[in-house]
C-alpha positions in Angstrom: 79.2 111.8 104.4 81.8 113.8 102.8 85.5 112.4 103.5 87.8 115.1 104.3 91.5 115.6 103.2 94.2 113.3 104.8 95.1 115.9 107.4 92.0 114.8 109.0 91.3 111.5 110.8 89.6 108.8 108.9 85.8 108.7 109.3 84.4 105.6 111.7 81.0 104.6 111.8 79.4 107.8 112.9 80.4 111.5 112.6 80.7 112.2 116.0 83.6 109.8 116.2 85.9 111.7 113.7 88.9 113.4 115.4 89.2 117.2 114.7 93.0 117.6 115.0 95.0 119.9 113.1 97.9 117.7 112.9 98.1 114.3 111.5 96.7 112.1 114.3 98.8 108.8 115.3 97.8 105.4 116.2 97.8 105.7 120.1 96.1 109.1 120.0 93.1 107.4 118.1 92.9 104.3 120.2 93.2 106.2 123.3 90.4 109.0 122.1 88.0 106.1 120.8 88.3 104.2 123.9 87.4 107.1 126.0 84.3 107.9 124.0 83.0 104.6 124.5 83.8 105.1 128.1 85.9 102.1 128.3 89.0 101.5 130.7 92.3 100.0 129.8 91.2 96.8 131.5 87.9 96.7 129.7 89.5 97.0 126.5 92.1 94.5 127.4 89.4 92.2 128.4 87.4 92.6 125.1 90.6 92.0 122.9 92.4 89.3 124.9 95.4 91.5 124.9 97.1 92.8 128.1 96.4 96.2 129.8 100.2 97.2 129.5 100.2 95.9 125.9 97.3 98.4 125.1 98.8 101.1 127.2 102.0 101.0 125.2 100.1 101.2 121.9 98.2 104.2 123.3 101.6 106.2 124.2 103.2 105.0 120.7 105.7 102.8 122.4 104.9 99.7 120.3 103.7 99.0 117.0 100.8 96.6 116.7 100.6 93.3 115.2 97.8 92.9 112.6 95.8 90.4 114.8 96.0 92.7 117.8 94.9 95.9 115.7 91.9 93.8 114.2 90.9 92.8 117.8 91.2 96.5 118.9 89.2 97.7 116.1 86.5 95.2 116.8 86.1 96.0 120.4 85.9 99.8 119.5 83.3 99.2 117.0 85.3 100.5 113.8 87.5 98.8 111.0 91.3 99.0 110.6 90.8 101.5 108.1 89.9 104.0 110.7 93.5 104.1 112.2 95.2 104.5 108.9 96.9 107.9 108.6 98.8 110.4 106.1 99.7 113.9 106.1 99.4 115.2 102.5 96.4 117.1 101.3 94.5 116.0 98.4 93.6 118.2 95.5 89.9 118.9 95.6 89.5 117.4 92.1 91.2 114.4 92.8 89.5 113.8 96.3 87.3 110.7 96.5 88.7 109.3 93.2 92.5 109.3 92.7 95.1 108.0 95.4 98.7 109.4 94.1 101.6 106.9 94.7 103.1 109.3 97.4 99.9 110.1 98.8 98.4 107.1 100.3 97.1 106.5 103.9 99.3 104.1 105.7 99.5 101.7 108.7 102.9 100.3 110.0 102.7 97.1 112.0 105.4 95.4 114.0 108.0 93.6 112.1 108.2 96.4 109.5 104.9 95.2 107.8 103.5 98.4 106.0 100.0 98.8 104.7 98.8 101.5 102.4 95.1 102.1 101.2 94.9 102.2 97.6 91.2 103.1 97.7 90.1 106.9 97.8 86.9 106.5 99.7 85.9 104.5 102.8 82.0 103.9 101.8 83.1 101.7 98.8 82.3 97.9 98.7 85.8 97.1 98.0 88.9 97.8 99.8 92.3 97.7 98.2 95.7 97.5 99.9 99.4 97.7 98.6 101.2 95.4 101.4 104.9 95.2 101.9 106.5 92.3 104.2 110.0 92.6 104.9 111.9 89.0 104.8 111.0 86.8 107.5 108.3 89.0 108.9 105.0 87.4 109.7 101.6 87.6 111.5 102.2 85.2 114.0 98.6 85.0 115.0 95.8 84.2 113.0 92.8 86.5 112.8 89.6 86.6 111.1 86.9 89.1 110.3 83.8 89.7 107.7 84.1 89.7 103.8 85.9 88.1 101.2 89.8 88.6 100.0 92.0 88.2 97.3 95.6 88.6 97.3 98.0 89.1 94.2 101.6 88.7 94.7 103.6 91.4 92.7 106.9 90.4 94.0 108.7 88.1 96.4 107.2 85.2 98.4 103.9 84.5 100.5 103.2 81.7 102.7 99.7 81.7 103.8 97.6 79.9 106.5 94.0 79.7 106.1 91.4 77.8 108.2 92.5 74.6 109.8 94.0 72.8 106.9 95.3 75.2 104.1 98.6 76.1 103.6 100.2 77.8 100.4 103.3 79.1 99.2 102.8 81.6 96.6 105.3 83.3 94.1 105.6 86.3 92.0 102.2 86.4 89.8 100.2 83.9 92.1 96.9 84.9 93.9 94.8 83.4 96.4 91.1 84.0 97.0 89.3 83.2 100.2 86.5 84.1 102.8 88.0 86.4 105.6 85.9 84.6 108.0 88.5 81.7 108.0 91.1 82.4 110.4 94.3 83.3 108.6 97.9 84.5 108.8 100.8 84.9 106.7 104.5 85.4 106.2 107.3 86.2 103.8 109.5 83.1 103.9 111.8 84.6 101.1 115.0 86.8 101.4 113.7 89.9 99.5 110.6 91.9 100.3 107.2 90.9 99.3 104.8 93.1 97.8 101.1 92.3 97.5 97.8 93.9 96.1 95.2 92.9 98.5 91.5 93.1 97.8 88.8 92.8 100.6 85.0 93.1 100.1 83.3 94.6 101.8 85.7 96.7 103.6 85.7 95.0 107.1 89.3 94.8 107.9 
């Protein structure tokens, strides 16, 4: 599959799921468009994700930013990965497409509480996904979530408090890293007073 410039939607699990839009698609448009192609009602998607139909409606109308756990559940129910919802609007030079991601040219996802994920990998068909994650002071993923794969997180700046499975709880500082199975339910927060920046790797890209 040939991956298009960043002004196009991120490919999903099959070619007919790629949105053909001239402008940068937003999260709500992608959720609503994919839900309709799946012939799912708001209530059916709500039942599949343990979210309320009202909350999903807010996401589709871009009236709310999702939590990480909520978007993971929506992606699972719609048969795609979270990568599918990342967006950007800067064209990629043809010579760099599929190889290079410039700092100001990253596909991005914004979550509630100001958490921002940016893709560092240029292709979606690799066996590794890398993210640049920014977590404001006090922000957290209040609900645990899980998915396929393995993860490694390296704390570049700040602190990261992370819960893994039923009994693992760690406080990481600058220069620390943690590795774990993504199938273990996990959540995290920034307990510090400065922004936490993390380089996060997931293999295979199931998030």
